[in-house]
Each structure stands twice: as structure tokens, then as C-alpha cells.
Residue, then its C-alpha position, 0 to 999 in steps of 0.5 A: m519490054r523489047k527484047t533485042t534479038l542477038l544476030f551473031v554472024v561467026l565469020a564477021l565476029v571472027a574477023s573484028g571481034l564485034a558483038f551486039a548486045g541489047g539496051q538503051g538505044e533499042q531498035a523499035t519493032a512494029d508488033e512490039p513498041y516502046e511501053i513508058v508508063m507514068v506512076v502518080k502520087v494517087e488517081g482520082v484527082a483532077w491533077f493527075d486526070n490532066m496530067r494522063l492526057g499528056v502521057e497518051a498524047f505522046g503515045e499517040e503521036h509517036d507509032d512506036v510508043v505505047a504510052w499509059q498512066t496509072g496509080a493507086d488509090t491513095a496516096d501511099p507510098a507503099a502501094q506506089v512501090r508495089i505498082i512500080e515492082d509489078l511493072i518492073a515485073q511486066e518488063v515495060d521500057a521506062i517508068l515515069i513517077v511522081p513521087n509520094d516520097p523518094e526516099s522509099l522509091v530508092p530500092v526499087i528504082e535500082r531494081a528497075r534500072a538493073r533490069g535495063i528500065v528506064v526511070v524518070t521521075h517530076e517533082a522529086s529534084n533530091i531524087q537519089n538515083a534516077d535517069f532523070d528527074v524534070e522539073a516544071f521550073d525551079n521550086l524555090q523560085y516558084g515559091a517566092h513567086m507565090a509568096s511576092v503575090m500573096a504579100d501584095w495582096l497582104g498589103g506588105e504584114g499580116v500572119w499566114q499559115p503553109f500546108v503542104g501535102h505531106l512533110t516527105s514531098t520534096t517539092h511542096n517543102e522546096w516552095v514552102d522554103g521559097e516562101e519563107a525565105f522570100l517573105e523573111e528577107n523581103y517582107p519581115d512584118i508577114v509572120l507565120a501562124n505556126p509551122r507548116q501543116e501537112e494535109t496528106e493531099n486530103q481535100q477534107v484534112a485541108y478543111e478540118r486543119s484550116l477550120e482549127i487554125l482559123r478558130s485558134n489564130p483568128d489574125v491569120r489572114a492568108i493559108m497557102g497551100s501545096a497540095m492542090t486539095t488545100v486550096p478548096g479545103a481552106a477555102q471552104a473552111i474561110i466561107e464557113l466562118g463567114l472570113v470572106g474578104q478578111v481571110a484569103a487562101f492561095g497556092t498551087c491549084l487548078p482552075s477546074v478545082a478553085g474556079d468557084y472559089i475564085e468567083e465566091g472570093a475565098v480563093e484569091s490567087i492559084h499557081f500550077w503548071v499543066p500537069a498534060d505538058a509535065g506528063y508529055v515532056a517525062a514520056n518524051i525524056a524516057y523516049h530520048a533515053i530509051k533510043g540513046i538520044e542525047i538530052e541538051e540543055g536548051m533543048d525544046l522538049g515539045r510542050p510550052g515552058y519547055e522550049s528550052i530547059i536548063i539542066q543541072e545535077n543534083e547532089h546525088g548526081v542526077p539530072i534535074l531538067y527545068g522549064q520555065a511553066w508556071a502559070d496564075v490564075n485569079a479573078d480578072n483572068l479566070d476566063e482564060w481558062r474556060d472554053a466556048n461551053g464555059d467549061y474549065e479547060l484545066 
């Protein structure tokens, strides 16, 4: 963290009673840029590999910033806390966090902020004590949107099964809350097979659990995923059981992960926001806070879907910044997400 030099001019202090202190709004120096670090749920997955691009891009665009990303090799809340503790000890200027378990982060966020470190979370609209949380969209509306796509495919009736990565994941559960509320109000003939299932953000677990559900309940026609690992895991199960065309997977995923399954017919539709854009925006919010620049309703934070943010405080008084940044991909527009070489852009 940058150390602000306190300039004591004795005569001026005596005359005016003025003193200068460090904190937010500190000035950059050429040899000591602001250090902004993203701590993701788990490293080594495509979603967070893409998020790193946005975090690093923000640093590259700002000469007074060094921005980078880190995370544990498993989605373990305790491991995430240890990483944040290390960053506090390193005295970085801002910590960006995609929490595995927001509740478990309350003490460590308190310690970070007590040291003058700006804390910005993502996918944690119920966070208790961050400086800001950024969301790509209103989570209930996103869930309702995904459910509407699934309902159209089902023809307004059938049995479905929702999954979450973790039962403690705020956003995943809010998406399913939105899905369930939308279906109950608009499609009473679409019913749950079982309460939401936890797959620990592990594709193998999603595959095994989907097999169990499809074997034990042959009426299930749709599996809805929240973690990016559910859709490919469910698709594997659908293909293995010979149910392509009868059962389909839906939910949050990326074209690079689900594209082949979309082409094969095991996945009907995927939905997502661009992780790199969210990472960039989180870094931008932290940068504003470090420099003491007010973040206002309607502000453009520099990425598509975040050109006119909405700000609402949650029940703990934390400002939640909402964009309007979801995307839908299915067989009709899958090729739009390929580059000139045929590789998926995301």
C-alpha cells in the first residue's frame, strides 16, 4: 500500500491549524502505484481465467495501478480467507473478492478496512461490510429470465431440477429464488423435482448428481445450473443416458465450456455476463474509492452493460452497484461467439 508522506510545515501548522493525513484520496507516485488485487472463488476455471483479463486490462490502462488476480485451487472459503489475510499483510490498496461464502469473510473484511484497504465484492449482494459490491444485474431478474427461456422450451409444463454451486452462495441462491418465483407465478404446471442441489462448483459432482436425479426421476426434463460446472456436468449425464432431445440443460455457463454440448443438443441455452467486464468494473470502483472520487447513480464504469449503473444499499448499508449485463447463447447465435479461427472468444 502506498504510504503518504506527511509534510509538517511548522509555521503553517501554527498559523492555520492544518494537518495532512493519509487514506482514501492519496496521491500516486511514479515508483509506487496503487495495488489492486482480485481474489476469486477458485483458480484454474475458464470463468475466472476470463475475469483475470479484465482485472489486468484495467491495470494496463492506468499508469498508476498494478492490478492482478489470485485464488485458491479449490473453492474453499477458509483458503480464500487465508489469501485475503496475506494481502492485508502485504498492505495492498484494494482487495476485490468473489466470495465462496460471504458470511465467512466478515471478520477478514473488517480487518482489511481497518487497515485502510478498500474492499469491493462481486456476486455478494448481501455482503455485510464491504465498501461496495458490484453485480452484473439484479439477481432475481436474471433468474426469472433464465426460467422464462426454460419454460418456453418446456412448453409451459414439466419437471425441472435447479442446482447451485454452494448452498451458501448468495447469487446462486438468488437466481434460483428468481427462477422459482417466476415459475410459480407464471407457469404453475412446471414443478420442482427436488429442492436445489449443491454441486460444490465441481463438474464431476454435477455429472454424478444429475445421473442420480435423471435415473430416479424419469419425469425430469430440464436441469438448471447456477455454477458454470453444472451445465457441462448435466450435459454429460443427458448424453450418457441417451436423453438428448428429451432432457436439456440450461443455466449460467460460457460458450467455450458449453458450446460443443449446445451443438450436440444436450444444452439448450446458456446465460452469463462477461467475467472480464465484471473484473474491470470492480477494479474501476476500487480505483475511484482509493482516489476519493464519488461513485454516482448513472455513472459509466467503462464496460458494456455498466454504462448507467443503478445503486441500492442492501440491508447492511453496503452500496450495491447494478449493471444490465447478461447475454444469452443458444444454437442460433453460438457462432457469434467464435473468432476468425473458429475458437470461442469466451
